[in-house]
C-alpha positions in Angstrom: 0.0 0.0 0.0 1.5 3.3 -1.1 2.3 5.9 1.5 1.0 9.5 1.7 4.0 11.0 0.2 3.8 8.5 -2.7 0.2 9.5 -3.2 1.0 13.2 -3.3 3.8 12.5 -5.8 1.4 10.5 -8.0 -1.1 13.4 -7.8 1.5 15.9 -8.9 1.1 18.2 -6.0 4.0 20.1 -4.7 4.4 20.8 -1.0 3.5 24.5 -1.6 0.3 23.5 -3.4 -0.5 21.1 -0.7 -0.2 23.8 2.0 -2.4 26.2 -0.1 -4.9 23.5 -0.4 -5.0 22.9 3.3 -5.4 26.6 3.9 -8.2 26.8 1.4 -10.0 23.9 2.9 -9.6 25.4 6.4 -10.9 28.8 5.2 -13.9 27.1 3.6 -14.6 25.2 6.7 -14.4 28.4 8.7 -16.7 30.2 6.3 -19.1 27.3 6.4 -19.1 27.3 10.1 -19.7 31.1 10.2 -22.6 30.8 7.7 -24.1 28.0 9.6 -23.9 30.0 12.8 -25.3 33.1 11.1 -28.1 31.1 9.6 -28.9 29.6 13.0 -28.8 33.1 14.6 -31.1 34.5 11.9 -33.5 31.6 12.2 -33.6 31.9 16.0 -33.8 35.7 16.3 -36.0 36.2 13.2 -38.9 34.4 14.9 -38.4 36.5 18.1 -38.4 39.8 16.1 -41.5 38.7 14.1 -43.2 37.8 17.4 -42.4 41.2 18.8 -43.7 42.9 15.7 -46.9 41.0 15.7 -47.3 41.7 19.4 -46.8 45.5 18.9 -49.3 45.4 16.0 -51.8 43.6 18.1 -51.4 46.0 20.9 -51.8 49.0 18.5 -54.9 47.4 17.0 -56.4 46.8 20.4 -55.7 50.4 21.4 -57.3 51.7 18.2 -60.3 49.4 18.6 -60.7 50.6 22.2 -60.6 54.2 21.0 -63.0 53.4 18.2 -65.4 51.8 20.8 -65.0 54.8 23.1 -65.8 57.2 20.2 -68.7 55.1 19.1 -70.2 55.0 22.6 -69.7 58.7 22.9 -71.4 59.3 19.6 -74.3 56.9 20.5 -74.7 58.7 23.8 -74.7 62.1 22.2 -77.2 60.9 19.6 -79.5 59.5 22.3 -79.3 62.7 24.3 -80.1 64.7 21.1 -83.0 62.4 20.3 -84.3 62.7 23.9 -84.0 66.5 23.7 -85.8 66.5 20.3 -88.5 64.3 21.8 -88.8 66.6 24.8 -89.1 69.7 22.5 -91.8 68.0 20.4 -93.7 67.0 23.6 -93.5 70.5 24.9 -94.6 71.9 21.6 -97.6 69.5 21.5 -98.5 70.5 25.0 -98.3 74.2 24.1 -100.5 73.7 21.1 -103.1 72.0 23.3 -103.0 74.7 25.9 -103.3 77.4 23.3 -106.4 75.7 21.9 -107.8 75.4 25.4 -107.2 79.1 26.1 -109.0 80.0 22.9 -111.9 77.8 23.8 -112.1 79.3 27.3 -112.0 82.8 25.9 -115.1 81.9 23.8 -116.8 80.6 27.0 -116.0 83.9 28.8 -117.3 85.9 25.9 -120.4 83.8 25.9 -121.2 84.8 29.4 -122.9 88.0 28.1 -119.8 89.8 26.7 -118.6 90.6 30.2 -115.1 89.2 29.5 -112.9 91.2 27.2 -110.3 89.3 25.1 -106.9 88.9 26.6 -104.6 90.3 24.0 -101.7 91.6 26.0 -99.5 88.6 25.2 -97.5 88.8 22.0 -97.8 86.1 19.4 -95.2 83.3 19.7 -92.2 83.7 17.5 -90.9 80.7 15.5 -88.9 78.3 17.6 -85.4 77.5 16.4 -84.7 73.8 15.9 -81.2 72.5 16.7 -79.2 71.8 13.5 -77.4 68.5 13.2 -73.7 68.7 14.0 -71.2 69.1 11.2 -69.6 65.9 10.0 -66.1 65.3 11.3 -63.6 65.8 8.4 -60.5 64.5 10.2 -60.1 60.7 9.9 -59.4 58.4 12.8 -57.3 58.2 14.9 -57.5 61.9 15.6 -61.2 62.5 16.4 -62.2 65.6 18.3 -65.1 65.2 20.8 -66.1 68.4 22.5 -67.8 66.7 25.3 -67.4 69.6 27.7 -67.7 72.4 25.1 -70.6 74.1 23.5 -71.3 73.5 19.9 -73.9 75.1 17.7 -76.5 72.4 18.1 -76.3 72.5 21.9 -76.6 76.3 21.8 -79.6 76.1 19.5 -81.2 73.4 21.7 -80.8 75.6 24.8 -82.3 78.6 22.9 -85.3 76.4 21.9 -85.8 75.3 25.5 -85.6 78.9 26.7 -88.1 80.0 24.1 -90.5 77.2 25.0 -90.1 78.2 28.7 -91.1 81.8 27.8 -94.1 80.6 25.8 -95.2 78.3 28.6 -94.9 81.2 31.1 -96.9 83.4 28.8 -99.7 80.9 28.4 -99.7 80.3 32.1 -100.2 84.1 32.7 -103.1 84.0 30.2 -104.7 81.1 31.9 -104.5 82.8 35.3 -106.0 86.0 33.7 -108.9 84.0 32.4 -109.5 82.4 35.8 -109.5 85.9 37.3 -111.9 87.1 34.6 -114.3 84.3 35.3 -114.1 85.0 39.0 -114.7 88.7 38.3 -117.8 87.9 36.2 -119.1 85.7 39.1 -118.6 88.5 41.6 -120.2 91.1 39.3 -123.2 88.8 38.7 -123.4 88.0 42.4 -123.5 91.7 43.3 -126.2 92.4 40.8 -128.2 89.4 42.0 -127.9 90.6 45.6 -129.2 94.0 44.6 -132.3 92.6 42.9 -132.8 90.3 45.9 -132.7 93.3 48.2 -135.2 95.2 46.0 -137.6 92.3 46.1 -137.2 91.9 49.9 -138.1 95.6 50.4 -141.6 94.9 48.9 -142.2 92.3 51.6 -141.9 89.5 49.1 -139.5 86.6 49.3 -137.4 86.0 46.2 -138.1 82.2 46.5 -141.8 83.0 45.9 -140.9 83.4 42.2 -138.7 80.4 41.9 -139.9 78.1 39.1 -141.4 74.7 40.1 -138.7 72.2 40.8 -138.4 69.6 38.1 -136.9 66.1 38.1 -133.1 66.2 38.1 -130.5 63.5 38.1 -127.7 61.9 36.1 -124.3 60.4 36.8 -122.0 62.0 39.3 -119.1 63.7 37.4 -117.0 65.6 40.0 -115.7 68.9 38.8 -111.9 69.0 38.5 -109.7 71.2 40.6 -108.9 73.5 37.7 -109.3 77.1 38.9 -110.9 78.2 35.7 -113.5 75.4 35.7 -114.4 76.3 39.3 -114.6 80.0 38.5 -116.6 79.4 35.3 -119.1 77.1 37.2 -119.6 79.8 39.9 -120.0 82.5 37.2 -122.7 80.5 35.4 -124.5 79.9 38.7 -124.4 83.6 39.6 -125.4 84.7 36.2 -128.4 82.2 36.2 -129.5 83.6 39.6 -129.0 87.2 38.5 -131.0 86.6 35.3 -133.8 85.0 37.2 -134.0 87.8 39.7 -133.8 90.4 37.0 -136.8 88.8 35.3 -138.6 88.7 38.6 -137.8 92.4 39.2 -139.1 93.3 35.7 -142.3 91.5 36.5 -142.9 93.4 39.7 -144.9 96.8 39.7 -141.8 99.0 40.2 -142.8 101.6 37.6 -144.8 104.8 38.3 -148.4 104.8 37.1 -148.1 108.6 36.4 -145.2 110.5 34.9 -143.0 113.0 36.8 -142.8 113.5 40.5 -145.7 111.9 42.3 -147.9 114.0 44.6 -149.6 111.8 47.2 -152.9 113.1 48.6 -153.7 110.1 50.7 -151.6 107.2 52.0 -152.2 103.5 52.6 -153.9 102.3 55.8 -156.2 103.7 58.4 -157.5 107.3 57.6 -160.5 109.6 58.2 -163.0 108.8 55.4 -163.7 111.9 53.4 -167.4 111.1 53.3 -168.2 109.6 56.7 -165.4 111.5 58.6 -164.8 108.2 60.5 -161.7 106.0 60.4 -161.6 103.4 57.6 -159.0 101.3 55.8 -157.6 102.9 52.7 -156.5 100.0 50.5 -154.2 102.0 48.2 -152.7 105.4 47.7 -154.2 108.5 46.0 -152.1 110.6 43.6 -152.9 114.0 42.2 -153.7 113.8 38.5 -155.4 116.0 36.0 -158.5 114.6 34.3 -157.5 112.8 31.1 -153.8 112.2 32.2 -152.6 108.9 30.9 -152.3 106.1 33.5 -149.8 103.4 32.8 -149.3 99.8 33.9 -146.6 99.5 36.5 -145.6 96.0 35.2 -146.5 93.6 32.5 -149.5 91.5 32.9 -153.0 90.5 31.7 -156.1 92.6 32.0 -158.6 90.9 34.4 -161.0 93.8 34.8 -161.9 97.0 32.8 -165.2 98.2 34.1 -167.2 100.4 36.4 -166.8 98.9 39.9 -168.9 100.8 42.5 -166.8 103.0 44.7 -163.8 102.5 42.5 -165.6 104.1 39.6 -164.0 103.1 36.3 -161.4 100.6 37.3 -158.7 98.5 35.5 -157.1 95.5 37.1 -153.9 93.9 35.9 -152.8 90.4 37.0 -149.0 90.2 37.0 -148.8 86.6 38.0 -147.7 84.8 41.2 -150.6 86.3 43.1 -149.6 89.9 42.4 -152.3 92.4 41.1 -152.6 96.1 40.6 -155.7 98.3 40.4 -156.2 101.7 38.8 -159.4 103.4 39.9 -161.6 106.6 39.5 -160.6 106.6 35.8 -162.4 108.8 33.3 -162.1 105.9 30.9 -160.3 102.6 30.2 -157.9 102.1 27.3 -157.8 98.3 27.5 -160.2 95.3 27.5 -160.3 92.1 29.6 -157.9 89.4 28.5 -155.6 91.9 26.8 -151.9 91.5 27.4 -150.1 94.7 28.3 -146.4 95.6 28.9 -144.9 97.7 31.6 -145.6 101.4 30.7 -148.6 100.6 28.5 -151.5 103.1 28.9 -154.4 101.3 30.6 -156.7 104.3 31.1 -157.0 108.0 31.9 -157.3 109.8 35.2 -160.7 111.1 36.4 -163.0 111.4 39.3 -165.6 108.6 38.8 -167.0 106.6 41.7 -166.5 107.5 45.3 -164.2 110.5 44.7 -164.0 114.1 45.7 -161.9 115.2 42.7 -159.7 114.2 39.9 -157.0 111.8 41.0 -155.7 108.3 40.7 -156.4 105.6 43.3 -153.7 103.0 42.9 -153.6 99.6 44.7 -151.3 96.6 44.9 -152.6 93.3 46.1 -150.7 90.1 47.0 -152.8 86.9 47.1 -155.9 89.1 47.3 -154.7 91.2 50.2 -154.0 94.9 49.8 -150.4 96.0 50.6 -148.8 99.4 50.7 -147.9 100.4 47.0 -145.2 102.6 48.4 -143.1 99.4 49.0 -142.9 98.9 45.3 -142.7 102.6 44.3 -139.8 103.3 46.7 -137.9 100.2 45.6 -138.6 101.0 41.9 -137.2 104.5 42.4 -133.7 102.9 42.6 -134.1 101.4 39.1 -133.7 103.1 35.8 -136.3 102.2 33.2 -136.0 102.8 29.4 -139.4 104.1 28.4 
């Protein structure tokens, strides 16, 4: 078997070449070793760098998603608040419209109470109510949104202005409603005072106002309690007082409160016991005597129906008027009658002419008032009627 030296000689390699070859092989081995080490380092640390990069990207994505969620929740909350505010404005507007319609209806009711209530027109008409405009769209893209949560944007300012305007309108309508309640109460008080005046006039005649109450009819129906609203209470009282005042006014108009003769009355004999001009003894004078020239027109002191127009003994020519409710007036010693039995006459109508017929000593008017057939002093009615103004 040949030796190494023999093999090198057979290969034709010189010692120098052999040394170079050895160096080359060593260098190649070293380079291979370094490359293997570098490759191993790259493979090991590349995965770690990639993992760190992925981790950083995941963290950034989570942060962005969290910020997006925060922004979305803020936007949703702002939208909900805006919708709630818009709904509140719409509700208040609807309530204001209903209150305005109610006020107009109530004003019509007040005016219907005889025109005593004047329109309430001291409140200016409502101005248009500004509506909050939608917020301008954000032009800057994420991730640099700007939420002015603590600031005041145009929509918020407009919303507050709308709320303030609505509050002013609500206050104005409230003042009108209070004024209407006061007006209804004032009408009730005025009607009550007028009714009390008529009641006093009737009482001065010795009659009771209840004497003229209409017969009670059947009443009933379901119980519907009146609400606590001040206007409704005042309106109900006003209607009651007006109804009472109207009734007493009609009663007063039906009573013999007018004068049977024009001008200032001159009484020549009063009602009650007196010395009779013919017998010179005491006797009951059932009426009053008034000085009157022959032929002077004698007028009915209240509306009624003629129940007598004839010559009646000591009365001479006499006219009797039935005023209803047991109330009668008589006009005696007339020179002549101007009416006939059954005729309907109004207050102030001429029923005859003064004279001196019957048991009389001279031209005058004998005037009587009777209640349920009994004579009463006519001065009761004449004195009460002197406080009234009649449109003849």
